[in-house]
C-alpha positions, -999 to +999 in steps of 0.1 A: +000+000+000+013+034-009+021+058+020+003+091+024+019+119+004+014+149-017+019+136-052+045+151-074+040+140-111+068+119-125+047+099-150+067+107-181+061+130-211+033+110-226+011+109-195+020+144-184+008+157-218-026+142-210-029+166-181-024+198-201-060+203-208-080+236-203-101+238-171-130+263-167-119+293-147-130+296-111-126+325-088-106+326-056-095+290-058-079+276-038-099+290-008-074+273+015-039+261+008-043+232+032-042+198+015-074+180+006-069+145+019-084+119-004-088+083+008-071+054-011-086+020-005-072-014-017-093-020-049-086-006-084-117+014-093-116+033-060-079+041-066-085+053-102-115+073-094-097+089-064-068+098-086-092+113-113-107+135-085-073+145-072-059+154-107-089+175-114-086+192-080-049+199-087-060+215-121-082+239-100-051+248-080-056+227-048-031+208-030-040+171-028-028+143-005-037+106-009-041+087+023-044+048+025-072+039+049-090+009+063-126+007+049-143+005+082-121+030+102-120+056+075-154+072+084-144+079+120-112+096+106-134+116+082-158+125+109-128+139+129-116+159+099-084+139+095-095+127+061-118+146+037-130+127+006-142+092-002-152+086-038-166+051-034-189+044-006-204+010-012-238+002+003-230-035+008-197-029+026-199+005+042-236+013+050-235+012+088-203+033+095-210+058+068-246+065+079-235+067+114-212+097+107-237+113+084-265+111+109-241+126+135-235+156+113-198+148+110-199+138+074-219+148+043-235+125+018-222+140-014-246+122-036-248+089-055-231+077-087-253+064-115-236+030-110-256+003-094-236-021-072-237-057-060-211-074-038-216-111-033-203-147-036-196-155-073-188-185-093-176-193-129-204-204-152-188-238-157-197-247-121-234-250-131-226-283-148-208-296-117-233-282-091-269-284-104-293-259-089-270-230-089-272-200-084-293-210-054-273-209-022-288-242-009-276-259-041-242-245-035-242-258+000-251-293-011-220-292-034-197-279-006-173-308-009-165-299-045-149-267-032-130-284-004-092-280-001-066-295+023-071-267+048-110-268+048-120-303+040-146-317+043-161-283+041-159-261+010-136-232+007-151-197+001-124-173-010-133-140+008-121-105+004-097-087+027-108-087+063-110-049+065-138-048+039-161-059+067-182-083+047-192-106+077-193-137+054-180-160+081-210-148+102-233-155+073-219-190+069-226-197+106-260-181+106-272-201+076-255-233+088-234-237+056-207-263+050-182-238+040-151-220+056-142-185+046-105-180+037-100-143+033-072-129+010-050-099+018-057-079-014-080-078-044-052-089-068-051-123-050-088-129-057-082-125-094-051-147-093-072-174-076-099-170-101-077-171-131-059-202-120-092-220-113-108-207-145-080-220-167-083-255-152-121-254-150-117-262-113-143-255-087-141-220-070-165-197-053-151-163-043-160-127-035-167-105-065-186-073-072-200-051-099-191-028-115-158-045-120-136-055-150-138-092-141-173-096-156-160-087-191-132-114-189-147-143-170-183-155-174-200-163-142-229-155-118-236-143-083-249-167-057-285-160-047-289-159-009-320-149+011-330-114+001-313-085+020-330-064+045-312-038+068-325-057+099-306-087+088-273-069+099-285-060+134-316-079+145-310-117+152-347-123+153-351-113+117-348-140+091-345-178+091-322-180+121-338-165+151-306-165+171-280-149+147-278-119+125-263-119+089-287-147+077-292-130+043-274-120+011-262-086+001-285-061-016-288-068-054-292-031-063-269-012-040-260+024-042-225+038-047-220+072-030-195+099-024-188+111+012-169+141+025-160+156+058-187+180+071-163+210+071-153+206+034-182+226+019-172+257+040-134+253+037-131+243+000-165+251-016-154+248-053-138+214-044-169+203-027-189+212-058-167+191-080-169+161-058-207+164-056-209+167-094-187+136-101-208+107-114-197+074-128-217+047-145-211+009-142-194+009-176-171+038-168-160+022-135-154-012-152-133+007-178-113+025-151-105-008-135-095-025-167-069+002-175-049-010-144-059-047-141-059-055-178-038-029-196-012-026-169-012+011-161-007+025-127-038+041-111-021+075-117-016+068-153-051+053-157-066+085-142-046+107-165-056+086-195-093+087-185-091+125-181-076+129-215-102+108-232-133+121-214-129+159-214-166+166-221-176+144-191-154+159-165-158+196-177-194+192-170-185+185-133-164+215-129-178+245-109-183+278-126-179+308-104 
C-alpha cells in the first residue's frame, strides 16, 4: 500500500501531456492552501476514481494528499476531519459506519453515482454443470465438498475479500449453517489470481466479487442467490430464518455507490466540494477505469490521466463555474 503523500508528477512526457487540458476558470480558488486528503482503498476502481478527482482538483489549484485507509475505520477519521474525501462508498460494505457519521453531522452524503452495485459470492459459469441448482445458495451448499481444499476439508472453501472490507461472510456461513469455511485474501489482486488459476483449469471455485468490475468482461459467471437482503438482517438476530443470529441474508442486489466528504469541506473548500458532488460514474465507466490497471497494466495515476484525456466533455461538466 502506498504511503500518504502529496503527489509530485513523474509519469513521463506522454502521460504528463494528457494533463495539459483547459479547465474552466473559477474565482478565488484555492480557498485554502491546506491539502485536501483523499482516501485510497485497496481495490482498483476506487484508486483510479480517487486519482481522477485528485488530478482535477490539482488542475483547479488545490493541494491534494492521498491517504491509504481501512474501509471501516476511514469514516471515523473523516468525521474527525483527519480525512476529507471518499469517492466510493459501497452500500453492501460501508452502509453502517457511513450512515452513522452522516447522521451525527460529522460527514456529508455528497450524492450517488449512477452506477448500481452488487457485492456477493460468485462462481464461474462452468460450475453450473458440476453443481446443479446454482445460483441458489442451498444448491451450492449441497455441493460444498466440490470446493474443499486440504485446509478446509470436508467443508468447502469460500475465497473471501480482505478482512478490513467488513463483509461478515463468516458470520453468514454460521447463521445459515453452511458447510463452508471463509478463507480471506490480503488484497483484491489475490482474488483475481485465484480465479484465473481455477478458470484456466475449470476447477471449482467460489469467491467474493462485485459489480461494477472489469472481471465480468473477462470471466463468465454468476452471483450466488442468498435470502433477500434487509437492513434488519445486519442488526436484529430475530429477523430472518435463524432467530438467534444476524447476517442470515445475502447482500443487496441493487446497492448504491455514494461519495462522502468531511462535514467541514463545503465551508473550507466550496469549489472542491462542488466538483466532488458533481462527479458521477456509470457501471461501464468504473469497469473501464479498473481495466486500465488490471488488464492494460497502467498504474492508477496513469489510468486516471488517460481517462481525463479521453473524457474531457464528461469531467468539464462536473467543474464548478464561479
